[in-house]
C-alpha positions in Angstrom: 98.6 135.6 82.1 95.6 133.3 82.0 92.4 135.2 82.5 90.6 134.8 85.9 87.4 133.6 84.2 89.3 130.9 82.4 91.0 129.8 85.5 87.7 129.5 87.3 86.2 127.6 84.4 89.0 125.0 83.9 90.4 124.7 87.4 89.0 121.3 88.1 90.4 118.1 89.5 92.5 116.3 86.9 95.4 113.9 86.4 99.0 115.0 86.1 99.6 112.4 83.3 103.0 111.0 84.4 101.3 107.9 83.0 98.4 106.9 80.9 96.2 105.3 82.0 96.6 107.1 85.3 97.1 104.9 88.4 93.5 105.1 89.7 92.3 103.6 86.5 94.7 100.7 86.2 93.0 97.3 85.5 94.6 95.8 88.6 92.2 92.9 88.8 93.4 91.6 85.4 97.1 92.3 86.1 99.5 89.4 86.7 103.2 89.3 87.6 104.0 86.5 85.1 102.2 88.5 82.3 104.2 91.6 83.3 107.5 89.7 82.9 106.3 88.6 79.4 105.5 92.2 78.5 109.0 93.3 79.6 110.5 90.7 77.3 108.3 91.7 74.3 109.1 95.4 74.8 112.8 94.6 74.6 112.4 92.4 71.6 110.9 95.4 69.8 113.8 97.7 70.8 117.1 97.0 69.1 119.0 99.4 71.4 118.2 97.2 74.5 118.5 100.4 76.5 117.1 100.5 80.1 116.0 103.3 82.3 116.2 102.6 86.0 114.5 104.5 88.8 115.5 103.6 92.4 113.3 104.8 95.2 115.1 105.6 98.4 112.3 106.3 100.8 113.8 107.4 104.0 113.7 111.0 105.4 114.9 112.4 108.7 111.8 114.6 109.1 108.4 115.1 107.4 107.9 118.0 105.0 104.2 118.7 105.2 103.8 119.6 101.5 105.2 116.3 100.3 103.1 113.8 98.3 105.7 111.2 97.9 105.8 107.7 99.4 108.3 108.0 102.2 109.3 106.6 105.6 110.3 109.0 108.3 113.1 107.9 110.6 116.3 109.1 112.2 117.7 105.6 112.5 120.4 105.2 109.9 120.9 101.6 110.7 118.1 100.9 108.2 120.3 101.8 105.2 122.2 98.6 104.7 119.2 96.3 104.8 117.3 98.4 102.4 120.2 98.5 99.9 120.6 94.8 100.2 116.9 94.4 99.3 117.1 96.7 96.2 120.1 94.8 94.9 118.4 91.4 95.5 115.3 92.7 93.7 117.5 93.8 90.8 119.1 90.4 90.6 115.6 88.7 90.5 114.4 91.1 87.8 117.5 90.7 85.6 116.4 87.2 84.6 113.5 88.7 82.7 115.7 91.1 80.8 117.7 90.6 77.6 121.3 89.6 78.2 122.5 92.4 76.0 120.7 95.1 78.0 122.5 98.3 78.8 121.6 101.0 81.3 121.0 104.3 79.5 119.5 106.3 82.3 119.4 106.0 86.1 117.7 108.2 88.7 117.8 108.1 92.5 114.6 109.5 93.9 112.9 109.6 97.3 112.3 110.2 100.0 115.8 111.6 100.5 118.5 109.8 98.6 121.2 111.8 100.5 119.8 110.3 103.8 122.0 107.3 102.9 125.7 107.2 103.7 127.8 107.8 100.6 129.4 104.4 101.0 126.0 102.8 100.8 125.1 104.7 97.7 128.4 103.6 96.1 127.6 100.0 97.0 124.2 100.4 95.4 125.5 101.8 92.1 128.3 99.3 91.8 125.8 96.5 92.5 123.5 97.7 89.8 126.2 97.8 87.1 127.6 94.4 88.1 124.6 92.9 86.1 124.3 95.3 83.1 126.8 98.0 82.1 126.0 101.7 81.6 126.1 103.1 78.1 129.0 105.5 77.3 126.6 108.5 77.4 124.3 107.2 80.2 122.5 110.0 82.2 122.8 109.5 85.9 120.9 111.8 88.3 119.8 112.1 91.9 117.5 114.2 94.1 119.2 115.9 97.0 118.3 117.8 100.2 120.7 120.7 100.6 120.9 120.1 104.3 122.0 116.5 104.1 124.2 116.6 100.9 127.9 116.4 101.9 131.0 116.9 99.8 131.5 113.1 100.2 128.1 112.5 98.6 128.9 114.6 95.6 132.4 113.1 95.2 131.3 109.5 95.5 128.3 110.0 93.1 130.5 112.0 90.6 133.0 109.1 90.6 130.1 106.7 89.8 129.2 108.8 86.7 126.5 111.1 88.0 126.5 114.5 86.4 123.0 115.8 87.2 121.6 116.7 90.6 118.2 118.2 91.5 118.1 120.2 94.7 114.7 120.5 96.5 114.3 124.2 97.3 110.6 124.9 97.3 110.7 128.4 98.7 113.2 130.6 100.6 110.5 132.5 102.6 111.0 131.7 106.3 107.2 131.8 106.9 106.6 129.3 104.1 109.5 127.1 105.2 108.1 127.0 108.7 104.6 126.1 107.4 105.9 123.2 105.3 108.5 122.1 107.8 111.3 122.5 105.3 114.0 124.8 106.9 117.0 125.6 104.8 118.7 129.0 104.2 119.8 130.5 101.0 123.4 130.3 102.2 123.1 126.5 102.8 121.7 126.0 99.3 124.4 128.3 97.8 127.1 126.3 99.5 125.7 123.0 98.3 125.1 124.3 94.8 128.6 125.7 94.4 130.1 122.5 95.8 128.3 120.5 93.2 129.6 122.7 90.4 133.1 122.4 91.8 132.9 118.7 91.8 132.0 118.7 88.1 128.2 118.4 88.1 127.2 120.2 84.8 123.4 119.9 85.0 122.1 121.3 88.3 118.4 121.7 88.8 116.4 123.5 91.4 112.9 122.4 92.3 110.5 125.1 93.3 106.9 124.8 94.3 104.1 127.4 93.9 100.8 127.3 95.7 102.3 126.6 99.1 100.7 127.9 102.4 101.6 131.5 103.2 103.2 132.2 99.8 102.9 135.8 98.6 103.9 137.6 95.4 106.7 139.5 97.1 108.0 136.5 99.1 108.0 134.2 96.1 109.6 136.9 93.9 112.5 136.9 96.4 112.8 133.1 95.9 112.9 133.5 92.1 115.6 136.2 92.3 117.7 134.1 94.6 117.4 131.2 92.3 118.6 133.3 89.4 121.6 134.4 91.4 122.7 130.7 91.4 121.7 130.2 87.7 120.9 126.5 87.7 120.8 124.8 84.3 117.2 123.7 84.9 114.3 124.8 87.1 111.3 122.8 87.9 108.3 125.0 88.9 105.8 122.5 90.4 102.2 123.2 91.3 101.6 122.1 94.9 99.1 119.3 94.9 96.9 119.6 98.0 95.5 116.1 98.4 95.4 115.4 102.2 92.5 112.9 101.7 95.1 110.7 99.9 98.3 111.6 101.7 97.0 111.7 105.3 98.1 114.0 108.1 101.3 115.1 106.5 99.5 117.8 104.4 97.4 119.1 107.3 100.3 120.7 109.1 98.7 124.2 108.5 95.4 125.9 108.1 93.9 125.5 104.7 93.0 129.2 104.7 96.8 129.7 104.4 96.8 128.3 100.9 96.7 130.9 98.0 93.4 130.9 96.0 93.4 129.8 92.4 94.0 133.3 90.9 96.9 134.1 93.3 98.4 130.7 92.7 98.4 131.3 88.9 99.9 134.8 89.5 102.8 133.2 91.4 103.4 130.9 88.4 103.1 133.6 85.8 105.4 135.9 87.7 108.1 133.2 88.0 107.7 132.2 84.3 108.1 135.7 83.0 111.1 136.3 85.2 112.7 133.1 84.0 112.1 133.8 80.3 113.5 137.3 80.7 116.6 135.8 82.2 117.2 133.6 79.2 115.5 130.3 80.2 113.1 128.5 77.8 109.9 126.9 78.8 109.8 123.1 78.4 106.6 121.1 78.5 104.7 121.7 81.7 106.3 123.4 84.7 109.9 123.1 83.5 112.5 125.7 82.4 116.1 125.3 81.2 118.9 127.3 79.7 119.0 127.1 75.9 122.1 124.9 75.7 120.8 122.4 78.3 120.2 118.9 76.9 116.5 119.0 78.0 116.0 122.3 76.1 117.7 120.9 73.0 115.6 117.8 73.1 112.4 119.9 73.3 113.6 122.0 70.4 114.3 118.9 68.3 111.0 117.3 69.4 112.8 114.4 71.2 111.4 115.2 74.7 109.9 112.3 76.6 107.9 112.0 79.8 107.6 109.2 82.3 107.4 108.6 86.1 110.8 110.3 86.4 109.5 113.5 84.8 110.8 115.0 81.5 113.7 113.2 80.0 115.8 113.2 76.8 115.7 109.4 76.7 112.7 107.6 75.4 113.6 104.1 76.6 111.0 101.4 75.9 111.6 100.0 79.4 111.7 101.8 82.7 112.5 99.5 85.7 111.5 100.8 89.1 113.4 99.4 92.1 112.6 99.9 95.8 109.5 100.5 97.8 106.5 101.9 95.8 108.6 102.2 92.6 106.7 102.0 89.3 108.0 100.3 86.2 106.8 101.0 82.7 107.2 99.3 79.3 105.5 99.7 75.9 102.6 97.5 77.0 101.9 98.4 80.6 102.9 99.3 84.2 103.8 97.6 87.4 104.1 99.0 91.0 106.0 97.7 94.0 104.6 97.3 97.5 104.1 100.7 99.1 105.3 100.1 102.6 108.9 99.5 103.5 108.2 96.6 105.9 106.2 94.6 103.3 108.7 95.4 100.5 111.6 94.1 102.6 109.6 91.0 103.6 108.8 90.0 100.1 112.2 90.6 98.6 114.0 88.9 101.5 111.7 85.9 100.9 112.8 85.7 97.3 109.6 87.2 95.8 109.3 90.1 93.4 107.6 92.9 95.4 105.1 93.7 92.7 101.6 94.3 93.9 99.6 95.9 91.1 99.8 97.2 87.6 98.1 97.6 84.2 98.2 95.7 80.9 97.6 98.2 78.1 95.2 97.5 75.2 95.5 99.1 71.7 93.4 102.0 72.7 95.6 102.7 75.8 98.7 102.7 73.6 97.4 105.2 71.1 95.9 107.6 73.6 99.1 107.4 75.7 101.0 108.5 72.6 98.7 111.5 72.1 98.9 112.6 75.7 102.7 112.3 75.7 102.8 114.4 72.5 100.6 117.1 74.2 102.6 117.1 77.4 106.0 117.2 75.6 105.3 119.1 72.3 101.9 120.8 72.9 100.6 119.1 69.7 99.6 115.8 68.3 98.7 114.3 65.0 95.6 112.1 64.6 96.2 109.1 62.2 93.7 108.3 59.5 92.8 105.2 61.3 92.4 105.9 65.0 90.7 104.3 68.0 89.4 107.7 68.9 85.9 108.8 68.0 86.6 112.1 66.2 83.1 113.5 66.8 83.3 112.7 70.5 86.8 114.2 70.7 85.7 117.4 69.0 82.9 117.7 71.5 85.3 117.2 74.4 87.7 119.9 72.9 84.9 122.3 71.9 85.2 124.7 74.8 89.0 124.8 74.7 88.8 125.6 71.0 86.1 128.2 71.5 88.1 129.9 74.2 91.1 130.2 72.0 93.3 127.8 73.9 93.5 124.9 71.4 93.3 124.7 67.6 92.4 121.7 65.4 93.7 122.1 61.8 93.2 119.1 59.6 94.7 116.2 61.6 96.8 118.4 64.0 95.6 119.3 67.4 97.7 122.0 68.9 97.7 123.8 72.3 98.2 127.5 71.6 100.6 129.6 73.7 97.7 131.0 75.8 96.5 127.5 76.3 99.7 126.0 77.8 98.4 126.5 81.4 95.5 124.3 80.5 97.5 121.4 79.0 96.2 119.0 81.6 92.6 119.9 80.6 93.4 119.2 77.0 94.8 115.8 77.8 91.7 115.0 79.8 89.7 115.3 76.6 91.5 112.3 75.2 91.3 110.3 78.4 88.9 107.3 77.9 88.8 106.5 81.6 87.5 109.8 82.9 84.1 109.1 81.2 81.5 111.8 82.0 82.6 112.7 85.6 85.9 113.0 87.5 85.9 111.8 91.1 86.3 115.1 93.0 88.8 113.7 95.5 90.8 111.6 93.1 93.1 114.3 91.7 94.7 117.7 92.5 93.4 120.8 90.7 94.6 121.3 87.2 95.6 125.0 87.5 
């Protein structure tokens, strides 16, 4: 376990590095929709596979979970479904004109919000509309996020028939006190029923998402959650750190007293307890906050150093182009990023008026591209190689890494910078040393804490 003095030293606000540059540092004043479409085209020209990854944001939820940091829209009115699906399909049709005619979809993920808020028939219409324009590859990976309380057998059957084989269930914690604090009530029996139904329908990659650092969590209570998770033996487990950023996400994360949150040492103990239990039960650690059984495709990709990371998380597919569809969705190509309008009303208005709903983004320079590669390597492999010719100032980088090296968390041998096993909890801190946008100070209320 990480020592308390090191936790105190390195537990500072820092990015999670689902992208580089991170969103707060995008050059939005220089970004243009027309230029973005050109960058998409150039990315595909440089990729002979013409493979696409697609993320579709389905933002609706029946109720507000107070721990959630996602862009969502709370409603119990299911009449909104059809109009939203119409808009996503229209957006897809508009974007398709910028894509190579030989494009194929190699990866698709439904995120939220709560994708299973939508009626199965609407989800079927969505997927069939997506593949009307470009086909799926024969080994395409299709996945979706699911709330156990709203996922029916019909959802599972319809999505299985459309080619989905991976589902991620949002569990968080089974402790009733924690569930009440975060307004996410679901029993172990409900999760077990849903999990077993997914297996019976043929889903062969089931993931459970857990969160540590939530209000009212205790060692004994979270241990029960871990043991119940292992009873169901999902192929993958995501063990996310709760990001407490109410100054960004508004009232949703203030549904409890902040004194109910575990301190930094207890939070790390929760993670280390879970990690050691997972490892003892045969799981392998992958990147940051992820575990999988050894025969899982994600574990194999990590072993073979093929692991990739983007806004959808860790993936086995390193597509040069990720298209984000729907409210707030982010797209990524070799040369930059683009994000859609972040409110449902404005998103619908733009699309229905025949406009792409893009509102901001970032065009990457050469420095961005090289540093992104190093940060991806660190997040996926815990090591990176510096080329002989690099945009990085080696002396400045050595200065930034000095404390991590002195504390035995990182080593630098010739051109290889490697995060040591004891340094894995501090991977975000190591990435920050490469980050050209952080400069000398990090805005205290810009990011969540690193540990």
